[in-house]
N, C-alpha and C positions, 0 to 999 in steps of 0.2 A: 503493499500500499504505499502512495506517495502522498506527501503533504506538500502544498504550495502556498507561500506566504507573499502576499502582495508588498510593493515598495512600502506602502503607507504604514502596514503593520510594522515591519521592521523600522522604520523611522520613528514611530510611536514608542516602541520598546526601547531604542536608543536614548530617546528624550526622557524616558522614565529613569533609565539608569543613571544619566547623568543627574538629573533632578534628586534623586535619592541615593547618595553614596551610601556603599554598604557598611562603612567604617562608623557612621553617625545616625543615630535614630532620628526619625522623622520630628520628633518634637523636643530635640535636644536643646539645651540652653545656648541661645544664639551667639555667634561670634560678635565680638566687640561689645559695646553696652546695650543692655537690654531690659527688659521686664518681663516677667512671668507670673502666673497667679496660681497658687498652689492651695489645694483645700487642705486644712490641718483641722477640721471640724468646722472652720469657718473660712472664707476665702481670704488668702492672705497675698497682699503684693509683695513681690521679690525683685529688688533691683539687681541685675547681674552683670558681670563683664568677664568674657573669655578672650583671650589674646588670640590673634591671627594664627600664631604658632603653637596653639595649644595641642599639648600629645599626651592628654590622659593623666595630668596632675590633680592634686587633691583640690576638695572644695574647703574655702575658707568662708565661713558664715560670719558675717560683720554685724554687730549689734549695735545700733545708733544710741545716740544720747539723749537727753531729755527733751531737745528740740524736735524729736520724732522726723528728723531729716535723713531718712534712709538712702534717698537717692544721692546726697550729698556724700553719706558715708561710702557709699559704692565708688563715688569718684575718688573720694581719699585713697580708697585701698586699690585702686587699679595698679599702682606701683608693685603691690605684692603679687598681682596677677602676672604682670609682664616679667616680673624679677624671679618668680619661682613656678612658673608654669602652671597656675592654679586658676581654679574658677572661683571668683569673688561673687557672694550672694548675700545682700542686705535685706532682710525682712522688714516690713514696716509695721510696727506695733502702733497703731495710731491711738491718740489720747481717749477718743470717745469709747472704744471698745477695750482699751488697755491702760487705764490710769495707773498710777505708780504701784498700788497694791497688786495688780496684775503684771505690771511690767518689771519694775525694779525688784519687787519681792516675789514674783513669780506665781500669784495667785495662790499662795500657799494657806494665807489666811483671809478671811473677810471679817473685819472687825476681830473680835475674839475667838472666832469659830474656825477650826481647820477644816479645810476642804479636802474632798476626797481627791486621790492622786490624778484620776482621769480629766479633773477640772483644772489643774495646774496648767500654767502657761508653758511650763517647761515640758509638759507632755506634748505639746504641739511641736516643739523643736524636733522630737524624733520623727513626727511626720513630715515635717519640713526637709529633713535629711533624706527620708526614704523618697519623696517627691522628686527631688534634685537627682538623686541617684537613678530613678526610674527614668527620667528623660534623657540621662546619657547612657542608658541601658549598661548601667555600672552597679550591681547591687553591693560590690564591695569596696566602691571608690572611697579612699580615706577622706577624713575630714577634720578640721578644727573649729574651734569657735573662739572669736575674737572681737571683746566688746570694750568701748571706750566710754569713760564717764558713767551716764545711768547704764549704759549697756555693760559697763564692767561690773555695776552691781549685780545686774541680773546675772552674769557670767559668775560670778563669785557664790551667790545663794544657790544657782543651779548645781556647782560643784558640791555645795554642802548638803543639799537636800535630794536632788536627783541622780548625782553622781556625774560621770563624763558622758553617760549615754553613748558610748562607743567612740567618742572623739579621741584623737591621738594626743590632743592638749587642748587646755582651755586657759586663754590669756585675758586676763583682767588688766585694762589700760586706765590708770587715774581715776580709780572709782572716787566717788566723795564720801562713801561711807564703806565699811567693811562688815563682815560677819566673824566677829572674833569666836574662838574656840571656847567658848564659856557659858554656863547656863546663868551667869549673874547679870547679863544684860539681856533685854528682852529681844525677840525676833526682829530682824532687820539689823540688829548689832550684835546680837548674840544669839543663843538657842533658848533663851528663856521664854517660857510660855507655849511652846511647841509641844504636841503629844509626845509621849514618853518615847515612842519607835522612833521619832524624829530628833530627838534630844538627848539620848541616853549615850553613854561612854562609847558605844559600839558606832553610833551616828558621827559622833565626833572624831574617832579613830578614822572612819572612812572618808571624811572630809579631809583630814590630813594625808592621807594615802592618795588622794586625787591627784592627777597630772595637772596642777594648777601653778601659772606663773602670774606673778604679781608684776606688772611691767610699769614703771613709774618714771615719769620725767622730773628731773631733780629741780625744774624749774618751776613746777607746779605747787608753789609754796606759798601762795598770797591768802591770807587768813580772811580778806575780805571779799574774795572772789564772790560774783552775784548770785551763783547757783549753789554755792558750798553749803551743805547741810551744817547749820549752826545752833541745831538743839542742842539741849544739854548732853544728850546721848552720843551726838556727833561730835561735840567738842571733848568729850571724854577721850575719844580715839587719838585725838590730835588736833593742832592749831589747824593745819591746812592738809591737802591730799596727800602729799609726798610723805609728810609725818605720818599719818594715819596709815598708809601702806607699809612703812617701815614697821611701826609698832606692831601691826596685825601679824608681819611675818615673824618678828621676833617672838611674838606671845605663842605663835603656832610651833615654831621650831622649838621654843623651851619646853612645852606641854608634852611634844612628840620624844624629845630625848630624856624627860623625866619618866615618862610612861614606857618608853621603850617601843614607841610605835613606829611604823612604816612613815616616812615623810618624804613625799614626792612634789613638793611645792619647788618653784624656782623663783628667785628674786632678781629681776634685771631692770637696770637703771639706765636712762639716756641722759647725758648732762646737758644742761641748760633748757632743755624743753619744757614749755609751759603746758597749760591746759588746750592742746591743739592736736586733734586727732590726724589730722593729715601729715604733720611733722612726726609723730610718734610712728606712724605707720611706715613713712618713708626713711627713719633713723636707721643706720646699720646695726644698732642694736635690737632692731625689730625681728631680725633673722634668729638671733638667739633666743629672744623672747617667745617666737613661735615652734622654730623646728629645733632648737640647741644649736649650741656653738659649732658644731662639726659638720653643720648643713654646708654644702658647696653651693 
């Protein structure tokens, strides 16, 4: 039996092959600056950047500050995509749906009532990663979490309450307040007031074992910075962001050494940089903060 294919059929087949490369899924993260919407229980806008020469590198999820300017944070982080062959993805946690209790504090508490884990904002992050991996057709694609300012607070509290969620490392850059490994301060600043299973010694031990980097600009030392947390609880941690980061790291290290607990945090400082996300992301020390000093 013979089959005859017309020229039109062959041409159409060739065009389909060109339009849909075998190595890239149809709905992959677009090359260059783009935006996708991922269902994480609610639709979430995610601003993305993929370099022209992208060749299968990791995803760096970038968590914005209190200004909810995810698109700008994507732009600040394009240097990371270009420099390390990564996909940058900056989800937008808008103020209307994600006030500070749901964003900076992860939706753990509503007033004084602990919420079920499926309602935590941190749980949405796992779904976000799944959605990005699915678009790339890479269910095993490595990923990192990088938050700055309010996003750094989000990352710190995620490390403490939800764990790494499979991330290679969680990087908190210049948070305005920290989660100290103590029950003497209420949640937001410590583990006080949380349910037993979220605040006992095992929970704090897991926190200290998380692959967390505190990435601090030494110039982020203005005690009068407009958006700095100046509540009594915040001021107890230090007069400014740089001091608070140093104090939190020292307290965590001291506790881990006293208890003989595993300690996987890193402290990375970049000299002279203040509360400026773009400079933090572009600084040479950013490589160490995200990947470790041996990253080529």
